[in-house]
C-alpha positions as a printed NumPy array, in Angstrom:
array([[ 13.305, -27.128,   8.706],
       [  9.835, -25.506,   8.724],
       [  9.716, -21.938,   9.941],
       [ 13.394, -21.159,   9.383],
       [ 14.348, -17.667,   8.261],
       [ 15.148, -17.159,   4.579],
       [ 17.031, -13.936,   5.26 ],
       [ 20.505, -15.378,   4.467],
       [ 19.242, -16.195,   0.93 ],
       [ 17.245, -12.971,   0.676],
       [ 19.913, -10.503,   1.788],
       [ 22.112, -10.742,  -1.354],
       [ 19.088,  -9.822,  -3.484],
       [ 18.326,  -6.564,  -1.674],
       [ 21.079,  -4.51 ,  -3.307],
       [ 19.696,  -5.446,  -6.742],
       [ 16.107,  -4.198,  -6.282],
       [ 14.261,  -0.906,  -5.801],
       [ 13.117,   0.053,  -2.296],
       [ 14.832,  -2.875,  -0.562],
       [ 13.745,  -1.515,   2.844],
       [ 10.205,  -2.845,   2.202],
       [ 11.428,  -6.448,   2.482],
       [ 13.497,  -6.087,   5.662],
       [ 10.84 ,  -6.055,   8.406],
       [ 11.565,  -5.084,  11.996],
       [  9.08 ,  -2.196,  12.094],
       [  8.222,  -0.646,  15.442],
       [  5.469,  -2.789,  17.058],
       [  6.021,  -5.722,  14.686],
       [  6.097,  -9.185,  16.219],
       [  8.122, -12.357,  15.629],
       [  7.018, -15.245,  17.831],
       [  8.594, -18.633,  18.428],
       [  7.526, -21.144,  15.751],
       [  6.348, -23.587,  18.43 ],
       [  4.681, -20.989,  20.692],
       [  1.588, -23.164,  21.097],
       [  3.474, -26.121,  22.529],
       [  2.564, -29.785,  22.037],
       [ -0.431, -31.93 ,  22.899],
       [ -0.466, -35.153,  24.981],
       [  0.154, -37.218,  21.861],
       [  3.091, -35.094,  20.784],
       [  1.028, -33.129,  18.249],
       [  2.219, -29.536,  17.91 ],
       [ -0.61 , -27.077,  18.577],
       [  0.543, -23.746,  17.15 ],
       [ -1.758, -22.17 ,  14.566],
       [  0.266, -20.074,  12.147],
       [ -1.156, -17.356,   9.886],
       [  0.58 , -15.588,   7.006],
       [ -1.475, -12.447,   6.386],
       [ -1.266, -10.674,   3.039],
       [ -2.569,  -7.422,   1.66 ],
       [ -1.965,  -8.237,  -2.02 ],
       [ -0.341,  -4.974,  -3.007],
       [  2.995,  -3.244,  -2.489],
       [  4.308,  -2.647,   1.041],
       [  3.592,   1.095,   0.805],
       [ -0.108,   0.395,   0.214],
       [ -0.466,  -2.72 ,   2.342],
       [  1.257,  -1.801,   5.585],
       [ -1.211,   0.962,   6.639],
       [ -4.21 ,  -1.298,   5.943],
       [ -6.259,  -1.352,   9.138],
       [ -7.839,  -4.753,   8.514],
       [ -4.567,  -6.659,   8.256],
       [ -3.055,  -4.674,  11.139],
       [ -5.983,  -5.541,  13.407],
       [ -5.957,  -9.284,  12.603],
       [ -2.154,  -9.381,  12.993],
       [ -2.473,  -8.077,  16.545],
       [ -5.581, -10.08 ,  17.499],
       [ -3.877, -13.331,  16.479],
       [ -0.513, -12.549,  18.032],
       [ -2.175, -11.86 ,  21.391],
       [ -3.033, -15.566,  21.552],
       [ -0.361, -17.67 ,  23.235],
       [ -0.984, -20.608,  20.856],
       [ -1.038, -18.65 ,  17.588],
       [  1.298, -16.503,  15.541],
       [  0.744, -14.179,  12.609],
       [  3.237, -12.668,  10.204],
       [  2.761, -10.347,   7.215],
       [  3.632, -10.624,   3.558],
       [  3.074,  -8.183,   0.697],
       [  3.227,  -8.289,  -3.081],
       [  6.828,  -8.046,  -4.295],
       [  7.699,  -5.65 ,  -7.115],
       [  8.487,  -7.227, -10.527],
       [ 12.245,  -6.66 , -10.028],
       [ 12.174,  -8.598,  -6.751],
       [  9.966, -11.297,  -8.283],
       [ 12.547, -11.858, -11.025],
       [ 15.402, -11.931,  -8.503],
       [ 13.557, -14.387,  -6.253],
       [ 12.784, -16.739,  -9.137],
       [ 16.395, -16.64 , -10.276],
       [ 17.727, -17.348,  -6.766],
       [ 15.021, -19.86 ,  -5.818],
       [ 13.76 , -17.743,  -2.881],
       [ 10.051, -18.382,  -2.176],
       [  7.392, -15.876,  -1.055],
       [  8.363, -14.867,   2.493],
       [  6.969, -12.944,   5.45 ],
       [  8.551,  -9.618,   6.349],
       [  8.464, -10.386,  10.069],
       [ 10.418, -13.624,  10.403],
       [ 11.314, -14.015,   6.684],
       [  9.723, -17.447,   6.868],
       [  8.385, -19.267,   3.771],
       [  4.655, -18.613,   3.329],
       [  4.131, -22.287,   2.46 ],
       [  5.208, -23.284,   5.998],
       [  2.17 , -21.593,   7.571],
       [ -1.19 , -23.221,   8.316],
       [ -3.266, -20.424,   6.784],
       [ -2.408, -18.004,   3.998],
       [ -4.99 , -15.233,   4.541],
       [ -5.466, -12.523,   1.92 ],
       [ -7.468,  -9.351,   2.484],
       [ -8.964,  -7.961,  -0.743],
       [-10.324,  -4.419,  -0.619],
       [-10.336,  -4.382,  -4.436],
       [-10.628,  -7.118,  -7.042],
       [ -7.638,  -5.735,  -8.946],
       [ -5.334,  -7.555,  -6.508],
       [ -6.25 , -11.013,  -7.814],
       [ -3.252, -11.372, -10.139],
       [ -0.933, -10.438,  -7.247],
       [ -2.42 , -13.345,  -5.287],
       [ -1.457, -15.75 ,  -8.084],
       [  2.101, -14.375,  -8.105],
       [  2.355, -14.926,  -4.343],
       [  0.954, -18.468,  -4.564],
       [  3.341, -19.361,  -7.378],
       [  6.373, -17.855,  -5.65 ],
       [  5.404, -19.647,  -2.426],
       [  5.325, -23.017,  -4.179],
       [  1.614, -23.431,  -3.404],
       [ -0.369, -24.923,  -6.323],
       [ -2.502, -22.248,  -7.997],
       [ -5.606, -24.414,  -7.988],
       [ -7.131, -25.445,  -4.677],
       [ -7.951, -28.878,  -6.132],
       [ -4.213, -29.607,  -6.574],
       [ -3.143, -28.827,  -3.   ],
       [ -1.982, -31.447,  -0.525],
       [ -1.922, -31.689,   3.255],
       [  1.466, -29.928,   3.156],
       [ -0.051, -26.717,   1.718],
       [ -1.661, -23.956,   3.782],
       [ -5.366, -23.182,   3.681],
       [ -5.702, -20.212,   1.299],
       [ -8.343, -17.941,   2.809],
       [ -9.826, -14.769,   1.291],
       [-11.382, -11.901,   3.232],
       [-12.097,  -8.195,   2.821],
       [-14.832,  -6.44 ,   0.868],
       [-14.1  ,  -8.254,  -2.4  ],
       [-14.691, -11.592,  -0.636],
       [-18.426, -10.862,  -0.647],
       [-18.253, -12.314,  -4.17 ],
       [-15.302, -14.73 ,  -4.157],
       [-16.59 , -16.751,  -7.134],
       [-14.072, -15.374,  -9.697],
       [-11.245, -16.711,  -7.492],
       [-13.075, -19.87 ,  -6.353],
       [-10.549, -22.09 ,  -8.184],
       [ -7.61 , -20.499,  -6.345],
       [ -8.837, -20.187,  -2.75 ],
       [ -9.753, -22.895,  -0.277],
       [-12.13 , -20.725,   1.713],
       [-13.523, -17.229,   2.186],
       [-14.78 , -15.315,   5.193],
       [-17.278, -12.488,   4.708],
       [-17.691,  -9.641,   7.153],
       [-15.668,  -8.632,  10.194],
       [-12.549, -10.68 ,  10.794],
       [-11.706, -10.299,  14.479],
       [-13.89 , -13.065,  15.891],
       [-13.747, -15.117,  12.684],
       [ -9.958, -15.624,  12.724],
       [-10.072, -16.639,  16.387],
       [-12.823, -19.189,  15.69 ],
       [-10.862, -20.619,  12.743],
       [ -7.763, -20.799,  14.949],
       [ -9.731, -22.86 ,  17.486],
       [-10.846, -25.327,  14.783],
       [ -7.293, -25.727,  13.474],
       [ -5.926, -26.254,  16.981],
       [ -8.571, -28.92 ,  17.713],
       [ -7.87 , -30.67 ,  14.394],
       [ -4.128, -30.654,  15.07 ],
       [ -4.559, -31.94 ,  18.634],
       [ -6.521, -34.91 ,  17.235],
       [ -3.689, -35.822,  14.863],
       [ -5.045, -34.003,  11.786],
       [ -7.762, -36.581,  10.953],
       [ -8.917, -36.614,   7.333],
       [ -6.27 , -34.125,   6.226],
       [ -7.104, -30.73 ,   4.722],
       [-10.467, -31.927,   3.329],
       [-11.705, -32.787,   6.811],
       [-10.46 , -29.45 ,   8.184],
       [-12.221, -27.555,   5.392],
       [-15.396, -29.565,   5.989],
       [-15.331, -28.649,   9.683],
       [-14.911, -24.974,   8.806],
       [-17.693, -25.081,   6.197],
       [-20.135, -26.69 ,   8.628],
       [-19.839, -23.707,  10.987],
       [-21.891, -21.674,   8.509],
       [-19.417, -18.802,   8.725],
       [-16.718, -20.   ,   6.316],
       [-17.39 , -20.442,   2.604],
       [-15.53 , -23.355,   0.993],
       [-16.136, -23.288,  -2.802],
       [-15.168, -26.949,  -3.32 ],
       [-18.287, -28.022,  -1.403],
       [-20.686, -26.113,  -3.702],
       [-21.739, -27.058,  -7.239],
       [-22.778, -24.462,  -9.825],
       [-25.178, -25.318, -12.665],
       [-25.692, -23.03 , -15.685],
       [-28.545, -22.387, -18.101],
       [-27.929, -22.619, -21.887],
       [-27.867, -18.792, -22.175],
       [-25.009, -18.553, -19.65 ],
       [-26.986, -17.517, -16.577],
       [-26.598, -19.48 , -13.345],
       [-29.29 , -22.098, -12.78 ],
       [-28.426, -22.744,  -9.155],
       [-25.631, -22.95 ,  -6.581],
       [-26.042, -25.82 ,  -4.126],
       [-23.975, -27.819,  -1.619],
       [-22.335, -30.855,  -3.199],
       [-24.131, -34.156,  -2.498],
       [-21.126, -35.513,  -0.564],
       [-20.714, -32.353,   1.585],
       [-23.036, -33.363,   4.41 ],
       [-23.822, -30.673,   6.949],
       [-22.709, -27.808,   4.706],
       [-25.294, -24.965,   4.725],
       [-27.013, -23.599,   1.626],
       [-26.021, -20.047,   2.589],
       [-22.923, -18.766,   4.392],
       [-23.383, -15.874,   6.806],
       [-21.241, -12.799,   7.311],
       [-19.551, -12.055,  10.629],
       [-20.481,  -8.932,  12.59 ],
       [-18.507,  -7.686,  15.591],
       [-20.675,  -5.889,  18.134],
       [-19.479,  -3.473,  20.856],
       [-16.339,  -2.054,  19.251],
       [-15.084,  -0.884,  22.648],
       [-14.326,  -4.543,  23.375],
       [-12.087,  -4.629,  20.279],
       [ -9.751,  -1.599,  20.653],
       [ -7.4  ,  -2.657,  17.85 ],
       [ -4.79 ,  -1.935,  16.771],
       [ -3.43 ,  -1.16 ,  20.233],
       [  0.138,  -0.901,  18.929],
       [ -0.097,   0.264,  15.296],
       [  2.783,  -0.619,  12.997],
       [  5.183,   2.177,  12.115],
       [  6.542,   1.69 ,   8.573],
       [ 10.222,   1.734,   7.691],
       [  9.582,   3.075,   4.189],
       [  7.223,   5.799,   3.025],
       [  3.615,   4.59 ,   2.788],
       [  0.377,   6.013,   1.425],
       [ -0.806,   7.046,   4.914],
       [  1.687,   8.424,   7.421],
       [ -0.611,   8.568,  10.43 ],
       [ -2.089,   6.68 ,  13.334],
       [ -5.698,   5.766,  12.565],
       [ -8.628,   4.992,  14.844],
       [-11.867,   3.52 ,  13.502],
       [-14.537,   5.585,  15.265],
       [-17.485,   3.559,  14.009],
       [-18.233,   0.707,  11.633],
       [-21.095,   0.473,   9.169],
       [-23.267,   3.091,   7.479],
       [-27.025,   3.408,   6.981],
       [-27.056,   6.497,   4.751],
       [-28.233,   4.134,   2.028],
       [-26.135,   5.373,  -0.895],
       [-27.138,   2.834,  -3.516],
       [-23.748,   2.634,  -5.225],
       [-21.813,   2.021,  -2.011],
       [-20.983,  -1.624,  -1.343],
       [-19.033,  -0.782,   1.816],
       [-22.055,   0.929,   3.344],
       [-24.394,  -1.944,   2.496],
       [-22.252,  -4.89 ,   3.579],
       [-21.062,  -3.378,   6.893],
       [-24.518,  -2.689,   8.343],
       [-25.562,  -2.066,  11.088],
       [-23.865,   1.079,  12.433],
       [-21.765,   0.388,  15.522],
       [-20.155,   3.394,  17.194],
       [-17.072,   3.316,  19.349],
       [-17.646,   5.385,  22.496],
       [-16.019,   8.798,  22.892],
       [-13.985,   7.52 ,  25.842],
       [-12.972,   4.41 ,  23.914],
       [-11.761,   6.588,  21.042],
       [ -9.827,   8.841,  23.416],
       [ -8.108,   5.872,  25.013],
       [ -7.129,   4.392,  21.637],
       [ -5.713,   7.73 ,  20.463],
       [ -3.711,   8.153,  23.67 ],
       [ -2.222,   4.647,  23.557],
       [ -1.682,   4.702,  19.805],
       [  0.259,   7.967,  19.869],
       [  2.381,   6.728,  22.759],
       [  3.113,   3.492,  20.917],
       [  4.   ,   5.067,  17.569],
       [  5.156,   8.669,  17.757],
       [  2.914,   9.65 ,  14.848],
       [  1.904,  13.316,  14.663],
       [ -1.415,  12.842,  12.855],
       [ -4.504,  10.965,  13.98 ],
       [ -7.018,   9.853,  11.339],
       [-10.578,   9.4  ,  12.638],
       [-11.777,   6.717,  10.244],
       [-15.151,   5.355,   9.193],
       [-17.304,   5.391,   6.078],
       [-18.772,   8.765,   7.121],
       [-16.843,   9.985,  10.148],
       [-18.734,  13.242,  10.655],
       [-21.891,  11.133,  11.25 ],
       [-20.664,   9.882,  14.65 ],
       [-23.288,  11.006,  17.169],
       [-20.578,  12.7  ,  19.285],
       [-18.196,  13.881,  16.553],
       [-18.244,  17.49 ,  17.847],
       [-17.246,  16.415,  21.362],
       [-14.673,  13.953,  19.989],
       [-12.892,  16.547,  17.839],
       [-13.078,  19.287,  20.478],
       [-11.94 ,  16.936,  23.219],
       [ -8.973,  15.675,  21.187],
       [ -8.063,  19.194,  20.025],
       [ -8.149,  20.424,  23.637],
       [ -6.164,  17.444,  24.846],
       [ -3.342,  17.816,  22.314],
       [ -3.301,  21.599,  21.95 ],
       [  0.257,  22.892,  21.936],
       [  1.628,  19.54 ,  20.784],
       [  2.493,  18.576,  17.215],
       [ -0.557,  16.308,  16.987],
       [ -3.051,  17.012,  14.203],
       [ -6.452,  15.477,  13.473],
       [ -7.942,  14.46 ,  10.131],
       [-11.202,  13.079,   8.768],
       [-11.574,  11.293,   5.443],
       [-13.839,  12.938,   2.87 ],
       [-16.824,  14.486,   4.614],
       [-20.493,  14.566,   3.695],
       [-21.639,  18.085,   2.887],
       [-24.636,  17.79 ,   5.213],
       [-22.516,  16.524,   8.113],
       [-19.878,  19.264,   7.89 ],
       [-19.749,  22.507,   9.831],
       [-17.122,  25.164,  10.403],
       [-16.829,  24.419,  14.13 ],
       [-15.869,  20.855,  13.244],
       [-13.36 ,  22.019,  10.644],
       [-11.821,  24.537,  13.037],
       [-11.264,  21.848,  15.668],
       [ -9.589,  19.619,  13.08 ],
       [ -7.199,  22.382,  12.031],
       [ -6.583,  23.994,  15.411],
       [ -2.925,  24.899,  15.664],
       [ -2.188,  23.561,  12.196],
       [ -2.325,  24.695,   8.606],
       [ -5.577,  24.757,   6.696],
       [ -5.269,  22.362,   3.815],
       [ -8.052,  21.729,   1.331],
       [-11.479,  20.4  ,   2.269],
       [-12.859,  17.302,   0.546],
       [-16.523,  16.596,  -0.142],
       [-18.21 ,  13.833,  -2.154],
       [-21.443,  14.933,  -3.889],
       [-20.927,  11.844,  -6.156],
       [-23.483,  13.02 ,  -8.755],
       [-23.438,  16.25 , -10.752],
       [-27.193,  16.873, -10.937],
       [-29.968,  16.968,  -8.36 ],
       [-31.751,  14.238, -10.339],
       [-28.863,  11.779, -10.336],
       [-28.267,  12.35 ,  -6.617],
       [-31.852,  11.216,  -6.023],
       [-31.175,   8.107,  -8.103],
       [-28.139,   7.186,  -5.978],
       [-29.813,   8.347,  -2.711],
       [-27.126,  10.938,  -1.986],
       [-29.41 ,  13.441,  -0.315],
       [-27.343,  16.584,  -0.778],
       [-28.592,  19.597,  -2.717],
       [-26.367,  21.954,  -4.666],
       [-27.442,  24.763,  -2.331],
       [-26.258,  22.659,   0.642],
       [-22.846,  22.379,  -0.992],
       [-22.622,  26.059,  -1.901],
       [-23.636,  27.163,   1.593],
       [-21.019,  24.87 ,   3.1  ],
       [-18.163,  26.005,   0.86 ],
       [-19.197,  29.648,   1.342],
       [-18.793,  29.23 ,   5.084],
       [-15.449,  27.48 ,   4.584],
       [-14.047,  30.083,   2.186],
       [-15.178,  32.945,   4.426],
       [-13.43 ,  31.226,   7.357],
       [-10.105,  31.159,   5.559],
       [-10.04 ,  28.033,   3.412],
       [ -8.793,  28.385,  -0.165],
       [ -9.181,  24.919,  -1.709],
       [-12.018,  22.439,  -2.093],
       [-11.885,  18.972,  -3.656],
       [-15.111,  17.398,  -4.947],
       [-15.527,  13.675,  -5.711],
       [-17.95 ,  12.491,  -8.404],
       [-18.752,   9.339, -10.353],
       [-19.409,   8.907, -14.05 ],
       [-21.581,   6.138, -15.499],
       [-24.244,   5.972, -12.773],
       [-27.548,   4.245, -13.657],
       [-29.889,   6.417, -15.802],
       [-27.116,   9.026, -16.163],
       [-27.068,  11.301, -19.218],
       [-24.447,  13.683, -20.605],
       [-26.372,  16.55 , -19.035],
       [-26.065,  15.033, -15.538],
       [-22.289,  14.932, -15.916],
       [-22.005,  18.386, -17.499],
       [-23.682,  19.815, -14.408],
       [-20.473,  18.935, -12.535],
       [-18.848,  21.787, -14.463],
       [-21.655,  24.164, -13.464],
       [-21.299,  23.169,  -9.814],
       [-17.523,  23.645,  -9.835],
       [-17.858,  27.085, -11.443],
       [-20.421,  28.079,  -8.828],
       [-18.   ,  26.97 ,  -6.097],
       [-15.251,  29.22 ,  -7.516],
       [-17.595,  32.189,  -7.909],
       [-18.872,  31.743,  -4.346],
       [-15.35 ,  31.459,  -2.962],
       [-14.164,  34.6  ,  -4.741],
       [-17.218,  36.532,  -3.605],
       [-17.13 ,  35.659,   0.107],
       [-13.339,  35.804,   0.492],
       [-12.598,  38.711,  -1.801],
       [ -9.674,  36.721,  -3.196],
       [ -8.765,  35.289,  -6.583],
       [ -6.659,  32.323,  -5.368],
       [ -9.669,  30.037,  -4.812],
       [ -9.242,  26.502,  -6.195],
       [-11.649,  23.633,  -6.817],
       [-10.438,  20.195,  -7.872],
       [-12.97 ,  17.855,  -9.459],
       [-12.004,  14.178,  -9.076],
       [-14.044,  11.638, -11.047],
       [-14.1  ,   7.864, -10.978],
       [-16.02 ,   5.458, -13.19 ],
       [-18.996,   3.778, -11.522],
       [-18.713,  -0.009, -11.07 ],
       [-21.865,  -1.896,  -9.955],
       [-21.106,  -4.046,  -6.917],
       [-22.652,  -7.16 ,  -5.335],
       [-25.016,  -6.772,  -2.36 ],
       [-26.112,  -3.284,  -3.448],
       [-29.338,  -2.088,  -5.111],
       [-27.25 ,  -1.487,  -8.241],
       [-26.109,  -5.13 ,  -8.474],
       [-28.625,  -5.558, -11.34 ],
       [-27.559,  -2.412, -13.229],
       [-25.824,  -2.201, -16.594],
       [-22.333,  -0.707, -16.429],
       [-21.425,   2.113, -18.809],
       [-18.904,   0.993, -21.444],
       [-15.337,   2.296, -21.451],
       [-15.714,   4.296, -24.675],
       [-18.958,   5.912, -23.517],
       [-17.366,   6.819, -20.188],
       [-14.37 ,   8.423, -21.901],
       [-16.614,  10.363, -24.294],
       [-18.72 ,  11.718, -21.438],
       [-15.629,  12.804, -19.487],
       [-14.183,  14.48 , -22.59 ],
       [-17.336,  16.625, -22.855],
       [-17.006,  17.572, -19.189],
       [-13.347,  18.493, -19.596],
       [-14.216,  20.724, -22.534],
       [-17.054,  22.376, -20.577],
       [-14.611,  23.282, -17.809],
       [-11.803,  24.446, -20.093],
       [-14.051,  26.563, -22.289],
       [-14.783,  29.002, -19.462],
       [-11.796,  31.352, -19.539],
       [-12.883,  33.279, -16.45 ],
       [-13.333,  30.307, -14.107],
       [-11.877,  27.245, -15.842],
       [ -8.262,  27.978, -14.877],
       [ -9.234,  27.73 , -11.18 ],
       [-10.788,  24.267, -11.635],
       [ -8.605,  21.177, -11.751],
       [ -9.921,  17.889, -13.132],
       [ -8.629,  14.453, -12.258],
       [-10.192,  11.33 , -13.672],
       [ -9.583,   7.708, -14.594],
       [-10.473,   6.509, -18.061],
       [-13.188,   3.881, -18.358],
       [-10.954,   0.874, -19.035],
       [ -9.87 ,  -0.16 , -15.5  ],
       [-13.512,   0.111, -14.407],
       [-14.595,  -2.459, -16.997],
       [-12.026,  -4.949, -15.696],
       [-13.094,  -4.226, -12.125],
       [-16.706,  -4.74 , -13.204],
       [-15.853,  -8.098, -14.773],
       [-14.189,  -9.226, -11.548],
       [-16.715,  -7.755,  -9.096],
       [-19.815,  -9.362, -10.667],
       [-18.162, -12.37 , -12.286],
       [-18.662, -16.05 , -11.503],
       [-16.33 , -19.06 , -11.508],
       [-15.855, -18.907, -15.274],
       [-13.941, -15.621, -14.84 ],
       [-11.185, -17.444, -12.935],
       [ -9.711, -18.741, -16.199],
       [ -9.439, -15.136, -17.439],
       [ -7.572, -14.072, -14.275],
       [ -5.144, -16.963, -14.707],
       [ -4.617, -16.224, -18.409],
       [ -3.883, -12.552, -17.642],
       [ -1.445, -13.545, -14.913],
       [  0.359, -16.048, -17.168],
       [  0.668, -13.283, -19.757],
       [  2.47 , -11.087, -17.233],
       [ -0.391,  -9.36 , -15.418],
       [  0.763,  -7.842, -12.123],
       [ -0.284,  -4.85 ,  -9.989],
       [ -3.453,  -4.182, -11.979],
       [ -4.432,  -1.427,  -9.556],
       [ -1.421,   0.611, -10.736],
       [ -1.904,   2.522, -13.998],
       [  1.701,   1.947, -15.082],
       [  1.26 ,  -1.843, -14.837],
       [ -2.373,  -2.179, -15.948],
       [ -3.042,  -3.444, -19.486],
       [ -6.629,  -3.273, -20.728],
       [ -5.693,  -5.071, -23.94 ],
       [ -4.206,  -7.971, -21.984],
       [ -7.466,  -8.433, -20.093],
       [ -9.663,  -8.121, -23.184],
       [ -7.501, -10.487, -25.261],
       [ -7.436, -13.082, -22.462],
       [-11.199, -12.827, -21.968],
       [-11.865, -13.178, -25.702],
       [ -9.785, -16.377, -25.791],
       [-11.313, -17.877, -22.631],
       [-14.919, -16.989, -23.508],
       [-14.7  , -18.038, -27.167],
       [-17.455, -20.503, -28.061],
       [-19.32 , -19.746, -24.802],
       [-22.495, -17.7  , -24.205],
       [-20.667, -15.218, -21.942],
       [-18.346, -12.298, -22.681],
       [-16.927,  -9.217, -20.983],
       [-20.   ,  -7.243, -22.067],
       [-22.255, -10.017, -20.741],
       [-20.726,  -9.559, -17.278],
       [-20.476,  -5.741, -17.347],
       [-22.806,  -3.769, -19.605],
       [-25.752,  -6.199, -19.374],
       [-28.638,  -5.361, -17.029],
       [-29.798,  -8.3  , -14.872],
       [-33.441,  -9.307, -14.383],
       [-35.15 ,  -9.559, -11.002],
       [-35.115, -13.337, -10.667],
       [-31.687, -14.071, -12.136],
       [-29.513, -16.123,  -9.768],
       [-26.543, -13.906,  -8.975],
       [-23.127, -15.507,  -8.338],
       [-23.094, -14.305,  -4.717],
       [-26.68 , -15.135,  -3.709],
       [-25.498, -17.998,  -1.494],
       [-23.389, -15.576,   0.593],
       [-25.6  , -13.872,   3.165],
       [-24.752, -10.225,   3.866],
       [-27.97 ,  -9.94 ,   5.866],
       [-29.564,  -7.734,   3.21 ],
       [-32.882,  -9.055,   1.964],
       [-32.726,  -9.511,  -1.823],
       [-36.335,  -8.33 ,  -2.226],
       [-35.49 ,  -5.151,  -0.29 ],
       [-32.482,  -4.53 ,  -2.533],
       [-34.674,  -4.99 ,  -5.623],
       [-37.289,  -2.587,  -4.251],
       [-34.554,  -0.035,  -3.581],
       [-33.321,  -0.505,  -7.17 ],
       [-36.867,   0.293,  -8.356],
       [-36.912,   3.345,  -6.055],
       [-33.679,   4.456,  -7.717],
       [-35.243,   4.223, -11.172],
       [-38.196,   6.262,  -9.834],
       [-35.755,   8.8  ,  -8.294],
       [-37.169,   8.126,  -4.823],
       [-34.982,   8.945,  -1.819],
       [-34.833,   6.861,   1.367],
       [-33.947,   8.231,   4.811],
       [-31.143,   7.06 ,   7.102],
       [-32.567,   4.377,   9.423],
       [-30.371,   5.552,  12.287],
       [-32.801,   8.402,  12.878],
       [-36.031,   7.036,  11.364],
       [-38.114,   3.869,  11.689],
       [-36.654,   0.642,  10.276],
       [-36.915,   0.113,   6.503],
       [-36.669,  -3.692,   6.791],
       [-33.371,  -4.143,   4.926],
       [-33.11 ,  -7.408,   6.874],
       [-29.674,  -7.058,   8.463],
       [-30.577,  -6.702,  12.155],
       [-32.984,  -9.656,  12.464],
       [-31.063, -11.816,   9.978],
       [-27.689, -11.316,  11.684],
       [-29.08 , -10.97 ,  15.226],
       [-27.521,  -7.51 ,  15.475],
       [-28.686,  -3.978,  16.229],
       [-27.686,  -0.386,  15.611],
       [-25.336,   0.802,  18.357],
       [-25.019,   4.583,  18.595],
       [-24.618,   7.245,  21.288],
       [-24.598,   9.805,  22.584],
       [-22.965,   8.622,  25.789],
       [-22.945,  12.108,  27.305],
       [-19.331,  11.681,  28.372],
       [-16.481,  14.097,  27.666],
       [-12.809,  13.6  ,  26.897],
       [-10.826,  14.825,  29.863],
       [ -7.34 ,  16.32 ,  29.485],
       [ -4.516,  13.869,  30.045],
       [ -2.749,  14.123,  33.382],
       [  0.691,  15.652,  32.946],
       [  3.321,  13.474,  34.588]])
């Protein structure tokens, strides 16, 4: 019977696999609702809309994901809907499940994923695509959307990677771009209405209804034509898909105080990558860093009020028992009331075990008062900053308006106030970058150590340099840029490593962490690919590709061999998708998905990058006409509110 628990079949497998606790469920604040919670319509049609939500990675990575946690709670608050979670199973569990005939299941009710109406996957990175295929196959859902029947769920993609879903267009039924809170509720309404009418026209009719809203992208209703040289000629609605729009718009939630989720954050049973209760203090960013897809696609900035944040922290701590609160956003120190927020929370929880944390902080938004509030009553761990580029010139190219003197002045203040460690994030392979730009990272790190030793009078000063390869992303000014090849990236990083090691006086105090260039090339293929890349993903998966975001599972050779086979006798190749620069008027695979950003504005900003021209933050300056606010009918929402966080009343 649909919706029945698989736990009796699953339980014997648990003693045979690693970390069995991740498959058990029952976490604090998890939810298992009755399968028929929505009741039945006048004609006897059942009206429950059921969502299986997946973060396509291991439990330890997926459970803390804020996006899935928020949608899980938003949906379960509806009386006529239910949502359960599923995660990627480790290869040992996959083998055991195949042997025992146990399908992909949810961790909440251990129900088969195929029994749900919607199988929703949230992709923050493209390297989770092979895990999606494993889940579909284990669930008994046909890999290709074209092969699915009315008995299969709608496979729906969301998250940042969904802003270019074309590489997985063959495998998904639909994609939603932008914020999910209102979108999942609207989709739930359409499914309920379709069910109450007796499911007319089957899944095709349901998908057509969703596509006609203009806020759900259904690849099957769009045809792609190619030019002889491999470029896209055009993407257009299929002739038989009447009422389907030429462009699909992103969703933007306004007034975050009306969406105080998660109200009851999940508390994991097993160790996860983040052991804390997190509150999103604002959404969006207008700093204009040209490499940053997250900042571009989440515009405009929408702040949560100081009182709204305080209320979420209070309720979240009470509901979870966590001892750390993460104040999350793309640039948390940019909140207009961040000083009052941190001081108010530090005052409120002084004397308790509760600590506060910010993700990596912009150099020009950091100050010692802020840092002292974050560490009040606790130990001073390292500080993390993200200059991103090693030279002043390259920081102008990427619009990261931070000078080396800004950084040195900031770390000097931190070291003199008692800090001992600093971590610096950089990228390698940025547009127009030279070896010299990267070698200046070594000079900056050495200057940090010298400054720290001088102002503190101590020798135990540490600086860790962490470097990632740059991957051009859709909907950014760098979407036209050529990506640096893997071998060139590795060679450039080798020179940097040598420059650090060769300094006997300072080099031993500088740590260097970096990824080689190979995973970035695969990510680049997937992030800017089109529908033809789907065959490569499937070939990699059939050859054993799993958990490509994990270095111990990732195989560059598997990806390159699969791509060479798939692209043989075609005008495209891995290099064509990655290291090739695009021209201004080339049709990009994601042009029919509207992030609100004007393509001409993005091109002009790309030209500004090549001219090393910086652009201000539009929060504090006149509008630069990026297009988001008028296109999406939105506006920047920032404080200050002038309110303060009051101490909690002691009962």
